[in-house]
MMTF fields as JSON, N, C-alpha, C and O atoms, coordinates in Angstrom:
{
  "mmtfVersion": "1.0.0",
  "mmtfProducer": "UNKNOWN",
  "numBonds": 291,
  "numAtoms": 292,
  "numGroups": 73,
  "numChains": 1,
  "numModels": 1,
  "chainsPerModel": [1],
  "groupsPerChain": [73],
  "chainIdList": ["A"],
  "bondAtomList": [4, 2, 8, 6, 12, 10, 16, 14, 20, 18, 24, 22, 28, 26, 32, 30, 36, 34, 40, 38, 44, 42, 48, 46, 52, 50, 56, 54, 60, 58, 64, 62, 68, 66, 72, 70, 76, 74, 80, 78, 84, 82, 88, 86, 92, 90, 96, 94, 100, 98, 104, 102, 108, 106, 112, 110, 116, 114, 120, 118, 124, 122, 128, 126, 132, 130, 136, 134, 140, 138, 144, 142, 148, 146, 152, 150, 156, 154, 160, 158, 164, 162, 168, 166, 172, 170, 176, 174, 180, 178, 184, 182, 188, 186, 192, 190, 196, 194, 200, 198, 204, 202, 208, 206, 212, 210, 216, 214, 220, 218, 224, 222, 228, 226, 232, 230, 236, 234, 240, 238, 244, 242, 248, 246, 252, 250, 256, 254, 260, 258, 264, 262, 268, 266, 272, 270, 276, 274, 280, 278, 284, 282, 288, 286],
  "bondOrderList": [1, 1, 1, 1, 1, 1, 1, 1, 1, 1, 1, 1, 1, 1, 1, 1, 1, 1, 1, 1, 1, 1, 1, 1, 1, 1, 1, 1, 1, 1, 1, 1, 1, 1, 1, 1, 1, 1, 1, 1, 1, 1, 1, 1, 1, 1, 1, 1, 1, 1, 1, 1, 1, 1, 1, 1, 1, 1, 1, 1, 1, 1, 1, 1, 1, 1, 1, 1, 1, 1, 1, 1],
  "groupList": [{"groupName": "PRO", "atomNameList": ["N", "CA", "C", "O"], "elementList": ["N", "C", "C", "O"], "formalChargeList": [0, 0, 0, 0], "bondAtomList": [1, 0, 2, 1, 3, 2], "bondOrderList": [1, 1, 2], "singleLetterCode": "P", "chemCompType": "L-PEPTIDE LINKING"}, {"groupName": "GLY", "atomNameList": ["N", "CA", "C", "O"], "elementList": ["N", "C", "C", "O"], "formalChargeList": [0, 0, 0, 0], "bondAtomList": [1, 0, 2, 1, 3, 2], "bondOrderList": [1, 1, 2], "singleLetterCode": "G", "chemCompType": "PEPTIDE LINKING"}, {"groupName": "TYR", "atomNameList": ["N", "CA", "C", "O"], "elementList": ["N", "C", "C", "O"], "formalChargeList": [0, 0, 0, 0], "bondAtomList": [1, 0, 2, 1, 3, 2], "bondOrderList": [1, 1, 2], "singleLetterCode": "Y", "chemCompType": "L-PEPTIDE LINKING"}, {"groupName": "ALA", "atomNameList": ["N", "CA", "C", "O"], "elementList": ["N", "C", "C", "O"], "formalChargeList": [0, 0, 0, 0], "bondAtomList": [1, 0, 2, 1, 3, 2], "bondOrderList": [1, 1, 2], "singleLetterCode": "A", "chemCompType": "L-PEPTIDE LINKING"}, {"groupName": "SER", "atomNameList": ["N", "CA", "C", "O"], "elementList": ["N", "C", "C", "O"], "formalChargeList": [0, 0, 0, 0], "bondAtomList": [1, 0, 2, 1, 3, 2], "bondOrderList": [1, 1, 2], "singleLetterCode": "S", "chemCompType": "L-PEPTIDE LINKING"}, {"groupName": "LYS", "atomNameList": ["N", "CA", "C", "O"], "elementList": ["N", "C", "C", "O"], "formalChargeList": [0, 0, 0, 0], "bondAtomList": [1, 0, 2, 1, 3, 2], "bondOrderList": [1, 1, 2], "singleLetterCode": "K", "chemCompType": "L-PEPTIDE LINKING"}, {"groupName": "VAL", "atomNameList": ["N", "CA", "C", "O"], "elementList": ["N", "C", "C", "O"], "formalChargeList": [0, 0, 0, 0], "bondAtomList": [1, 0, 2, 1, 3, 2], "bondOrderList": [1, 1, 2], "singleLetterCode": "V", "chemCompType": "L-PEPTIDE LINKING"}, {"groupName": "MET", "atomNameList": ["N", "CA", "C", "O"], "elementList": ["N", "C", "C", "O"], "formalChargeList": [0, 0, 0, 0], "bondAtomList": [1, 0, 2, 1, 3, 2], "bondOrderList": [1, 1, 2], "singleLetterCode": "M", "chemCompType": "L-PEPTIDE LINKING"}, {"groupName": "PHE", "atomNameList": ["N", "CA", "C", "O"], "elementList": ["N", "C", "C", "O"], "formalChargeList": [0, 0, 0, 0], "bondAtomList": [1, 0, 2, 1, 3, 2], "bondOrderList": [1, 1, 2], "singleLetterCode": "F", "chemCompType": "L-PEPTIDE LINKING"}, {"groupName": "ASN", "atomNameList": ["N", "CA", "C", "O"], "elementList": ["N", "C", "C", "O"], "formalChargeList": [0, 0, 0, 0], "bondAtomList": [1, 0, 2, 1, 3, 2], "bondOrderList": [1, 1, 2], "singleLetterCode": "N", "chemCompType": "L-PEPTIDE LINKING"}, {"groupName": "GLU", "atomNameList": ["N", "CA", "C", "O"], "elementList": ["N", "C", "C", "O"], "formalChargeList": [0, 0, 0, 0], "bondAtomList": [1, 0, 2, 1, 3, 2], "bondOrderList": [1, 1, 2], "singleLetterCode": "E", "chemCompType": "L-PEPTIDE LINKING"}, {"groupName": "TRP", "atomNameList": ["N", "CA", "C", "O"], "elementList": ["N", "C", "C", "O"], "formalChargeList": [0, 0, 0, 0], "bondAtomList": [1, 0, 2, 1, 3, 2], "bondOrderList": [1, 1, 2], "singleLetterCode": "W", "chemCompType": "L-PEPTIDE LINKING"}, {"groupName": "LEU", "atomNameList": ["N", "CA", "C", "O"], "elementList": ["N", "C", "C", "O"], "formalChargeList": [0, 0, 0, 0], "bondAtomList": [1, 0, 2, 1, 3, 2], "bondOrderList": [1, 1, 2], "singleLetterCode": "L", "chemCompType": "L-PEPTIDE LINKING"}, {"groupName": "ILE", "atomNameList": ["N", "CA", "C", "O"], "elementList": ["N", "C", "C", "O"], "formalChargeList": [0, 0, 0, 0], "bondAtomList": [1, 0, 2, 1, 3, 2], "bondOrderList": [1, 1, 2], "singleLetterCode": "I", "chemCompType": "L-PEPTIDE LINKING"}, {"groupName": "THR", "atomNameList": ["N", "CA", "C", "O"], "elementList": ["N", "C", "C", "O"], "formalChargeList": [0, 0, 0, 0], "bondAtomList": [1, 0, 2, 1, 3, 2], "bondOrderList": [1, 1, 2], "singleLetterCode": "T", "chemCompType": "L-PEPTIDE LINKING"}, {"groupName": "ASP", "atomNameList": ["N", "CA", "C", "O"], "elementList": ["N", "C", "C", "O"], "formalChargeList": [0, 0, 0, 0], "bondAtomList": [1, 0, 2, 1, 3, 2], "bondOrderList": [1, 1, 2], "singleLetterCode": "D", "chemCompType": "L-PEPTIDE LINKING"}, {"groupName": "ARG", "atomNameList": ["N", "CA", "C", "O"], "elementList": ["N", "C", "C", "O"], "formalChargeList": [0, 0, 0, 0], "bondAtomList": [1, 0, 2, 1, 3, 2], "bondOrderList": [1, 1, 2], "singleLetterCode": "R", "chemCompType": "L-PEPTIDE LINKING"}],
  "groupTypeList": [0, 1, 2, 3, 3, 4, 5, 1, 1, 6, 1, 4, 7, 6, 5, 3, 8, 3, 9, 10, 11, 3, 4, 5, 1, 6, 9, 6, 9, 1, 12, 3, 0, 1, 2, 13, 3, 14, 15, 9, 14, 10, 3, 12, 16, 15, 15, 0, 10, 16, 4, 5, 4, 13, 12, 15, 16, 13, 0, 3, 1, 16, 11, 1, 14, 0, 10, 15, 8, 5, 1, 0, 3],
  "groupIdList": [1, 2, 3, 4, 5, 6, 7, 8, 9, 10, 11, 12, 13, 14, 15, 16, 17, 18, 19, 20, 21, 22, 23, 24, 25, 26, 27, 28, 29, 30, 31, 32, 33, 34, 35, 36, 37, 38, 39, 40, 41, 42, 43, 44, 45, 46, 47, 48, 49, 50, 51, 52, 53, 54, 55, 56, 57, 58, 59, 60, 61, 62, 63, 64, 65, 66, 67, 68, 69, 70, 71, 72, 73],
  "secStructList": [7, 2, 2, 2, 2, 2, 2, 2, 2, 2, 2, 2, 2, 2, 2, 2, 2, 2, 2, 2, 2, 2, 6, 6, 6, 7, 7, 7, 7, 7, 7, 7, 7, 7, 1, 5, 7, 1, 1, 6, 6, 2, 2, 2, 2, 1, 1, 2, 2, 2, 2, 2, 2, 2, 2, 2, 6, 7, 6, 6, 7, 1, 7, 5, 7, 4, 4, 4, 4, 6, 6, 6, 7],
  "xCoordList": [97.441, 97.047, 96.531, 95.684, 96.943, 96.428, 94.931, 94.025, 94.799, 93.414, 92.351, 91.305, 92.714, 91.807, 91.805, 90.733, 92.742, 92.754, 91.678, 90.814, 91.769, 90.936, 89.447, 88.537, 89.261, 87.875, 87.2, 86.025, 88.008, 87.578, 87.294, 86.373, 88.15, 87.999, 86.771, 86.118, 86.485, 85.26, 83.835, 82.831, 84.025, 82.922, 82.677, 81.534, 83.789, 83.699, 83.072, 82.28, 83.589, 83.133, 81.519, 80.852, 81.047, 79.658, 78.856, 77.936, 79.232, 78.625, 78.549, 77.474, 79.647, 79.782, 78.918, 78.169, 78.985, 77.992, 76.616, 75.768, 76.291, 74.828, 74.51, 73.353, 75.363, 74.857, 74.737, 73.827, 75.682, 75.735, 74.503, 73.901, 74.169, 73.142, 71.818, 70.949, 71.569, 70.176, 69.409, 68.348, 69.747, 68.693, 68.329, 67.549, 68.863, 68.649, 67.772, 67.28, 67.572, 66.694, 67.45, 66.911, 68.766, 69.6, 69.999, 70.418, 69.853, 70.138, 71.527, 71.784, 72.392, 73.761, 73.714, 73.318, 74.132, 74.395, 75.828, 76.586, 76.267, 77.432, 77.35, 76.502, 78.347, 78.55, 79.819, 80.848, 79.84, 81.076, 81.178, 80.992, 81.495, 81.672, 82.623, 83.623, 82.42, 83.426, 84.475, 85.17, 84.454, 85.453, 84.581, 83.522, 85.29, 84.558, 85.48, 86.704, 84.983, 85.883, 86.347, 85.595, 87.652, 88.263, 89.794, 90.32, 90.321, 91.762, 92.585, 93.618, 92.022, 92.795, 92.649, 93.662, 91.62, 91.493, 91.788, 91.378, 92.446, 92.672, 93.494, 93.181, 94.506, 95.577, 94.907, 95.187, 93.901, 93.248, 92.248, 92.103, 91.462, 90.59, 91.381, 90.938, 92.523, 93.24, 93.916, 94.458, 93.844, 94.508, 93.383, 92.797, 93.071, 91.933, 91.764, 90.677, 92.846, 92.711, 92.403, 91.54, 92.945, 92.622, 91.207, 90.443, 90.87, 89.582, 88.385, 87.417, 88.568, 87.791, 87.573, 86.456, 88.69, 88.668, 87.84, 87.01, 88.01, 87.214, 85.765, 84.912, 85.451, 84.18, 83.334, 82.117, 84.021, 83.279, 82.766, 81.832, 83.359, 82.791, 81.935, 81.556, 81.585, 80.671, 79.28, 79.128, 78.249, 76.94, 76.41, 75.876, 76.599, 76.008, 76.96, 76.633, 78.028, 78.778, 79.5, 79.961, 79.619, 80.184, 80.954, 80.723, 81.882, 82.645, 81.549, 80.747, 81.593, 80.636, 81.256, 82.418, 80.589, 80.847, 80.459, 79.565, 81.321, 81.051, 79.433, 78.816, 78.928, 77.559, 76.683, 75.543, 76.961, 76.228, 75.858, 74.943, 76.641, 76.534, 75.835, 75.761, 75.339, 74.659, 73.532, 73.41, 72.649, 71.388, 71.83, 71.63, 72.462, 72.753, 73.615, 73.365, 74.63, 75.428, 74.992, 75.6],
  "yCoordList": [7.213, 8.458, 8.77, 9.659, 8.136, 8.312, 7.859, 8.492, 6.716, 6.121, 7.101, 7.336, 7.693, 8.512, 9.904, 10.504, 10.491, 11.567, 11.283, 12.13, 10.112, 9.978, 9.785, 10.249, 9.043, 8.813, 10.306, 10.567, 11.144, 12.38, 13.3, 14.115, 13.152, 13.838, 13.409, 14.19, 12.001, 11.632, 12.226, 12.693, 12.092, 12.532, 14.163, 14.585, 14.974, 16.248, 16.619, 17.542, 15.687, 15.805, 15.378, 15.88, 14.469, 14.148, 15.324, 15.713, 15.937, 17.203, 18.328, 18.897, 18.668, 19.557, 19.269, 20.146, 17.956, 17.765, 17.79, 18.149, 17.399, 17.584, 18.962, 19.288, 19.866, 21.26, 21.89, 22.663, 21.526, 22.151, 21.587, 22.345, 20.409, 19.923, 19.702, 19.099, 20.147, 20.064, 20.908, 20.45, 22.072, 22.974, 22.546, 23.212, 21.511, 20.897, 19.685, 19.1, 19.298, 18.14, 16.635, 15.528, 16.944, 15.753, 15.473, 16.361, 14.28, 13.741, 13.078, 12.312, 13.445, 12.804, 11.939, 12.365, 10.756, 9.774, 9.429, 9.705, 8.861, 8.416, 7.312, 7.357, 6.187, 5.233, 5.419, 5.551, 5.44, 5.653, 4.606, 4.839, 3.435, 2.245, 2.497, 3.157, 2.006, 2.146, 0.819, 0.609, 0.101, -0.963, -2.256, -2.688, -2.692, -3.909, -5.161, -5.028, -6.166, -7.46, -7.813, -8.383, -7.447, -7.875, -8.175, -8.123, -8.462, -8.747, -7.634, -7.77, -6.426, -5.14, -5.035, -4.616, -5.32, -5.269, -6.653, -6.783, -7.532, -8.825, -8.597, -9.212, -7.792, -7.69, -7.151, -7.548, -6.12, -5.485, -6.342, -6.247, -7.286, -8.309, -9.301, -9.707, -9.702, -10.748, -10.265, -11.051, -9.03, -8.604, -8.265, -7.187, -9.119, -9.048, -7.521, -6.947, -6.965, -5.537, -4.548, -3.728, -4.446, -3.511, -3.71, -2.754, -4.928, -5.378, -4.868, -4.257, -5.193, -4.858, -3.189, -2.694, -2.454, -1.041, -0.546, 0.341, -1.04, -0.812, -1.121, -0.256, -2.414, -2.841, -2.002, -1.826, -1.6, -0.813, 0.525, 1.138, 0.933, 2.347, 2.081, 3.066, 1.012, 0.572, 0.402, -0.53, 1.206, 0.947, -0.514, -1.127, -0.932, -2.322, -3.514, -4.7, -3.033, -3.937, -5.05, -5.964, -4.994, -6.003, -5.351, -4.171, -6.041, -5.683, -5.754, -6.684, -4.786, -4.831, -5.907, -6.278, -6.332, -7.323, -6.598, -5.767, -7.098, -6.666, -6.969, -6.179, -7.95, -8.374, -7.15, -7.062, -6.362, -5.222, -4.223, -3.43, -4.234, -3.119, -3.726, -3.006, -4.931, -5.42, -4.62, -4.404, -4.139, -3.319, -1.935, -1.519, -1.252, 0.054, 0.264, 1.194, -0.602, -0.346, -0.954, -0.796],
  "zCoordList": [33.128, 32.845, 31.484, 31.399, 30.371, 29.001, 28.993, 28.451, 29.647, 29.643, 30.183, 29.579, 31.442, 32.207, 31.4, 31.484, 30.682, 30.111, 28.799, 28.574, 27.986, 26.946, 27.306, 26.619, 28.466, 28.865, 29.287, 29.026, 29.9, 30.179, 29.054, 29.096, 27.979, 26.765, 25.963, 25.271, 26.119, 25.325, 26.181, 25.644, 27.335, 28.299, 27.885, 27.716, 27.751, 27.507, 26.135, 25.945, 25.141, 23.795, 23.545, 22.64, 24.399, 24.4, 24.739, 24.02, 25.922, 26.482, 25.448, 25.258, 24.776, 23.818, 22.648, 22.216, 22.048, 21.021, 21.383, 20.566, 22.672, 23.112, 23.206, 22.938, 23.553, 23.676, 22.306, 22.007, 21.513, 20.103, 19.272, 18.512, 19.399, 18.434, 19.106, 18.476, 20.369, 21.063, 20.232, 19.808, 19.914, 19.174, 17.75, 17.068, 17.349, 15.951, 16.138, 15.173, 17.442, 17.694, 17.77, 17.757, 17.846, 17.901, 19.386, 20.128, 19.731, 21.184, 20.995, 20.066, 21.96, 22.031, 23.319, 24.403, 23.1, 24.291, 24.428, 23.497, 25.484, 25.627, 26.671, 27.563, 26.548, 27.606, 28.302, 27.639, 29.494, 30.327, 31.444, 32.638, 30.907, 31.873, 32.862, 32.581, 34.107, 35.219, 35.1, 34.106, 36.12, 36.233, 35.698, 36.154, 34.687, 33.892, 34.084, 34.07, 34.233, 34.334, 32.919, 32.129, 32.602, 31.375, 31.704, 32.816, 30.633, 30.869, 31.342, 31.999, 30.938, 31.371, 32.879, 33.44, 33.654, 35.031, 35.897, 37.05, 35.293, 35.839, 37.044, 38.064, 37.063, 38.193, 39.409, 40.541, 39.117, 40.075, 40.782, 42.001, 39.96, 40.49, 41.296, 42.371, 40.822, 41.531, 42.874, 43.652, 43.057, 44.31, 45.373, 45.269, 46.36, 47.31, 47.867, 47.81, 48.366, 48.96, 47.946, 48.26, 46.758, 45.775, 45.29, 45.148, 45.042, 44.55, 45.464, 45.013, 46.81, 47.894, 47.888, 48.044, 47.703, 47.733, 46.574, 46.769, 45.448, 44.307, 44.474, 44.274, 44.86, 44.841, 46.105, 46.034, 47.063, 48.115, 47.479, 47.995, 46.42, 45.815, 44.683, 44.05, 44.333, 43.194, 43.809, 44.6, 43.527, 44.03, 43.909, 44.834, 42.814, 42.49, 43.212, 43.256, 43.69, 44.462, 43.849, 44.533, 42.469, 41.592, 40.523, 40.26, 39.86, 38.649, 37.475, 37.391, 36.669, 35.526, 34.475, 34.636, 33.559, 32.567, 31.15, 30.995, 30.185, 28.778, 28.4, 27.686, 28.84, 28.457, 29.17, 28.715, 30.024, 30.452, 29.525, 29.746, 28.335, 27.424, 26.169, 25.174, 26.128, 25.025, 24.537, 23.331, 25.455, 25.254, 24.769, 23.628, 25.765, 25.455, 24.186, 23.419, 23.967, 22.762, 21.629, 20.571]
}
C-alpha cells in the first residue's frame, strides 16, 4: 500500500508542477515505470501464474528492465 500511495503521490505532484509552471515556460516530466525485473519483483516473476497474469496486462509482453531507463533518466 505504501508503494502505491507514494507512486500516486509522485504522479499527482508532476501534474501539479506541470500546471503551475507551464505559464513560465517550464516543462515538467515524470517517469512512472510499471513492473520492472528487479530484486523487488523476484517473487512475482518466480510464480508462473502471477507472472503470466501481470505479463498479460503489459502491452510489450515483457518485464521492464532498469536498462530501459538509461535514455529517459
